[in-house]
Structures are given as C-alpha cells and as structure tokens.
N, C-alpha and C positions, 0 to 999 in steps of 0.2 A: 418386550419393549427395548428399543435400542435408539441410539442418538441419531443414526442416519435416518430412520423413519420419522423421528421428531423434527429434524431439519427439513425434511420434505414437506411435512405439515406446515411448518412455519413459513417456508418459502411460498406455499400456496395460500398464505394468509388465513390459515385455520387456527382457531384458538386451542390452547392446550388445557387439559384437565389438571387438577391439583397433583395427581400422582405423577404426571409427566414432568411438571415443574419441579417437584421434589426429586425426581430421578436426575434431572439436570444438575441440581444443586449437589446431590450426592456424588455425581461423577466429577465435579470440580475438585473434590478432595480424595476420592477413592478410585481414580482412573487406573486402567490397566496398561495404558501405553500413552505416549505423547500424542499420537494421532487421536486417541479417544478424548484426551484433555482438550485438544484444539477444537474438536467437535462440540464439546460441552461449553467451551467459552463462546463459540459462535451461537450456539443455541440459547445460551444465557443472554447474549446481547440482543437476539431477535425477539425474545419474549419478555424483556424487561426494559424499562426506560433508564435514562442516564441520571439517576439520582446520585447524590454524593456517596451513599452507601454502596450502590451497585458499581460505581466507578472504582471505588477502593477495592472491591472484590476482584475486578478484572486487572487493575493496575499492578497488583502484586505479582502478576505473571510477567511483567515487563523485565524482570530479572531472570527469567528462565534461560537456560543454556540450550534449549531446543529451538531449532529454526522454525519448525512447523507450529509450535506453540506461540512463538513470538509473532509469526505472521497472522495468526488468529487474533491475538491481542490487538495488533495494529489495526486490523480490519474493524473490530468491534468498537474500539475507542475512536477511530478516526474516519472510517469510510462513511460516505453519505447514506449508504444503504443500511448502516447500523446507527451509531450515535453521532457521527459527524463532528467530532471535537478536535480535528487535526490542529487547529490554531493553538490549542493548549499544549501540544506535544512537539512542536516544530524542532526545537533544539534536541530533544530526545531522539526523534526520528532521524535527524541529520547524522547522528552517531552510528546508525546502522548501515550507512551507505558507502563505507570505505571499500575501495576496489579490492584490497587485500582480503576482505571478508566475503567476496562475491560467491565463493563456493560454499563456505560454511553457512552463510546467511542468505542463500539464493531466494528462498520463498519469502523471507522477511523483506528483502530488497524489492521484490516484485510488488509486495503489498505497499511498501513505503512510496515507491514511484507512483503507484496508482492513486493513493490518497493525496500525495503532494500535487498531482495534476488537478484533482478536484478542488483542493484548497486554493491553488493559484488561480484557478478560473473564478473563484469567488472573491478572494482577498487581494489579488494582484500584489503579492509581497515581493517588492523589488530586490530585497536582500536575498531571499530564497532563489529568485530567478537568477541572480548573479552567481550564487554558489553552484546551482545546477548547470547553468550555461558554461561556466568555466570548467567544471568537471567534464561536461560533454565534449568541449573543444579539445581539452587535454587528452582525454581517453580516445577520441576519434583519431588524433595524430598518432597515438601509440598503436591503434588498431591498423591504420593504413600502413605503418612500417612493419608490423608483425601481426598479421591477421590470425584471429582465434575465434572459433564459432561461439564459444561460451560468452566471451566478452562482447561479441557482436550482438547477441541477444540482450545483454545488459545495456549496450548503447541504444538499441531499439527501444527498450523500456524507458530509458532516460529521455530519448527524443520524444517519445509519445507523451511522457509526463509534461514536457515543455509545450508540445503541440496542444495537448488538452487544456493546459493553462490558458493558451491564447484563443483556441477555437471551441472549446467545450465539447459537447456531444457529437458534433460533426467529426471531430478527430477520432472519437471512439468508433464511429461507424466505419471509418476508413482503415482502422488499425488491423493489421494482420501480422502477428508475431512470426518471425523467421523468414518473412518474404521481402524485407526491406533491403535495398542495395545501398551500401555505404561507400562513398559519400553521395552517390548519384541522386538518391531519393530525398535528400534533405531539401526542404523548402526554404529558400533564401529569404523569402518575404517574412516567414515566421521568425527566422533567426534575427532579421532586422527589427522586427517589432519588439523582440525581447531585448535587443541591444538598446533600443530607444527607451524602454521601460527602466532599464538599469541606469541609463544616463540621467533620466529625470530625478532619480534618487540622489545623484551626485550634484 
C-alpha cells in the first residue's frame, strides 16, 4: 500500500477501504519525507469532507517550512477540486505571494495563484483584484527592464490568475505555461475589465 496508489484511486472516484483511510491518517504523523506528507494531506482532503475537525487537522500544516507541504495544504483547503474554502484564507494566502519568496515558495505560489483565480471568478473580490493587478503591473515593468525566465513564469501564473477571475474555465483551456510572450500576449480588454472592477470599489 502506498499513497500514490491511493491518490490514483481517489482521482478515479473509487472509494477507500478502512485500512487505506487509516494508512493516510498514519502518514500524516509518521511521514518519511515532505513529499510523502504532501501526498497524505492531499489524500486526506480527497477522502474527507471539510468538517471543523478535518479543517483543523490540515490547517496545522500551514506553519510548515516545506514548500511542497504548503502547496498541498493550500490545494486541500482552498481549491475547488478539494474543499473550496479560499474565501476563509485570503489574508493568509496573500502572505505567500512576495516576489522575494518566489524561489523558496515556488510550488506554494503556483497553488495560491490557481486558487485565487477560482476564488475571484466566484467572489469578484475587488480588493484582491487590486492587489494582484498592482503586483502584476509592477513586476511586469521590472521584467521588461531585466528579463528573467523564472519571474516570467511567475508573471504568467499571475496573469492567468487574473484572466481566470474574469473568464473562468475559458482561460483555463487557453493557458499554456511557458509559452506566453510578455507584454505582447496581454489582453488589454481583460486588464480594462479588472481596472473597472477596482474603480467600482472606490
């Protein structure tokens, strides 16, 4: 029995037997690596509902120093494919998006941009739009003056987050990481819609 096999079963909508569920719970406390813990967190999220008790079990890993573990926690708590509770964690998630942490928290930032896109598409949070829009504009200027592939990918994730907020699943179908040309491929209509949303808040 291993977590990878269990995750495959869960993604295939297969139910787990008690021994498999017990194995997941065991691995949350007796993991051999951070990668194994991240798998256990995701498996736990897929086979359990978001009760107060289960949320507490996952939330305690929000203080992890491991990028891969944090990314799993963000997905389980906030992604629509897991518990979809992003609205409860907006302020916490914002703290993971500093550019200075882009290398150390690369997987976590990918997860946060993804769940923020889903959240914005549902909640239309003008304050969050403003934060992400200003971050994108500032970092795009920095990228144009000093191009860096790693931060280009970060900008792509940020743009896709904003795009998904406006267009939803259509943006997901068109998104291809690493293939975007900046600033040429930025859709000005999408940017203007975001600006209008921000203005309405003010």
